[in-house]
N, C-alpha and C positions, 0 to 999 in steps of 0.2 A: 504494499500499500504505500502510495506517495505520501510524503509529509504535507501537512496542512500549511499553506502559505502564511507567513508571519503576519501580514496585514490582516488576513481573516481571523486569525487568533486574537489579535489586538482588538478588532472590531467586535468580535464575540465577547471578550472580557468587558469591553465598555457597555455593551448592551446588557450583559448579566448585572454589572454594577449599577446601571440605571434602574433596572427591574428591581433589584434588591434595595436601592435607595428609595424608590417609590414605595415599596411594601413597608419599609421601616418607618417612612414618614407617616403613612396612614395609621400604623400601630401606635406610634407616639402620640398623634393627634387624638385617636380615639381614647387612649388612656387618660391623657391630659384633660380632655373635655368631660370625659365621664367622672373623673376625680373632682373637677371644679364645679360640676353642675349644681350641687346643693348650695354652693356660695354665689352662684352667678347672679342671683336676684338680690344681692346685698345692695344697700344704698349706694355705695361707691361704684360698683360695676354697673348699676342701673343708670346712674348719673352719666357715666362714660359712654354707655351705649346709646342713651338718649341724644348724645351729641351727634352720633353717626345717623341715627334714625330721622332726626329733625331734618337733616338734608334731604333725605328721600321723601318724607312726607310733605314736604314743601313744593314737590314737583307737580302735584295734581294727577290724579288717576280717574279714568272713567269707572263708574260703578260696575259695569258689565265686564270690565277687563279681567282676564285671566292673568294672576300675578304669581310668579314663582320667587320665593325667598330662599336662596341657597345658603347653606350654613346658618339656618334659622336660629340656632341656639334653643333658648328657652321660650321663644315665640314672642318676644316683645314687640317687634315691627309687625308681625301678623296681627297681634291685638290691637294695636293702634289702627292698622288698616281696617280691621274689622269694625272698630267703633266709628270709622268714617264712612261706613256703609259698603265697603268692598265686599262682593258676594262670591267671588270665584278665587279663593286663596289656596295656595299650596306652599308647603315648607319641606326642606329636605336638610338632613344633617347626618354626619357619620356616627355621632354619639347617641347612643339609645337613652342614656340618662338625661341628656339634654331634651330629647323628644318627649320623655316622660313628664318632665317638668312643663314643657309646652302643652301637652295634652291637658294636663290637670289645670293649667291657667286658662286655656282657651274654652274649656268645657264649663269652667266656673264663671266665665264672663257672662253678663247679662245680655250681651249682644249675641245675635244670631246670624249665621252666615249660611247662605244657600249651599255653599260647597266649600269645605275646608278639609284638605287632606295633608297628613304629615306622613313623611316617608323616611326610612333610614336608607342612605345612600351617599355615593361619592360624586363630587362634582365633576370628576374626570370620566365618569361613565353614567351620565344622567339617564334615569329609567323612564324617560318620556319620549313619545314620538316627535318627529320633526315638526316645527312650526306650531308648537302647542300653546305658547303663551305671548300676551301682549307686552309684559314687562318682565324681565329677568334681573333680579337683584342680588347682590352680594355686598354686605356690610361688614367692615372689620374682620375679614377672613381671608382676602385674596393672598396675603403674605404667608398663608399657611399652606397653599396649594403647591404640591411638589412638581407639577408640570403646568405652568401657568398658561403657556400657549394652548395646550389641549384642553384646560379647563375653560378658557375663553371660546375656544372652537365649539365646545359642547354648549356653552350658553347661547352662542349664536345659532347653533343647530335647532335647539328647542324654541327659539324666539321666531315669532311670525315675521313675515316680510313687512317691514315698516315699523316693526316693534322695537322698543327700547331695551337696552342693556345698560345697567346702572351699577357702577362698582364704587363704593365708599371705602377707603383704606387709610392706614396710617402713614404718616410722613413725618420722621424725626429729624430730618435733614442729615447733618454729618454724623448723626448717631444711629442712622439706619443699620449700618454693619454691625454695631454693638447689639441691637435688638436680635439680629440673626443668631448671634452667638449666645445671648442670654435666655431668649424665650424658647422653650421646647417647641419643636415642630414648626418653627419659623423657617422659611426657605429663603424668600427675597422680599425686601421692602423696596417697592419701586418709587423713583422720582416721578414727578408729572410728566416729563419727557419720556421716560421709559414707558410709562402707562400708554401715552400716545403712541409710541412706536408698537406696542402690543396691539392696540386697537387697529392701527393701520394695517399691520401684517395679517390680521384676522379678516381684513376686507370689510370692516365696518365703516359706516359713513356718518356725516353730519355730527361729527363728535365735538363735544365741548367739555371744558373742565371748570370747576368751581372750588375755589379755596374755601374749606370750611373752618371750623375751629382750628386753633393753632397747630394741632398735631394731625390733620387729616385734609384730605381733598376728594372731590367726586369727580368721576369721569362718566359721561353719557354719550351713548351713541345709537344710531339705528341700523338695523340690518338691512 
């Protein structure tokens, strides 16, 4: 048998390393968010998340729109959308404990939604058909996605033509690399320009950015 060429061996190692890194990242994030789920609705974390959600809630949504909240956590954004009369809401998260909190919160709400579904799943392989949603949202989570191009591609896939993709994420400026080192499961914190580049590469259009509170910004585009 002929020896396998060196370049093929190296390529195979890189692929295996990437796959292993992806699996490791998902495991780390599942463990992290399952562990912190009981504390995620503390006053401090709620205050932090409200800063991110405020940006999204100010955009305005049609009541009949189908809205997907990716990495929905304990359901704070979905709850606020529900209170505003949105009737077709979907949330997905890799953490079962986060989803348990969200279910209890949304069921306990006095507001009623015609359709609200919570699903355990991964942003890199969204379990929805093509062109399912009018608005696809990710808040304070994108820096945890191990393959951001793939994640954005999936968000685009499940978004309807003309629909919006909305990402609000952290930005600590020169301290972004430090967050990657200190926060478990954090992969890459993008600058505004890096996020624009990702949206361009994904083939999205009419993108715009808004600086939110001091540590975050929102990027919006249409499919």
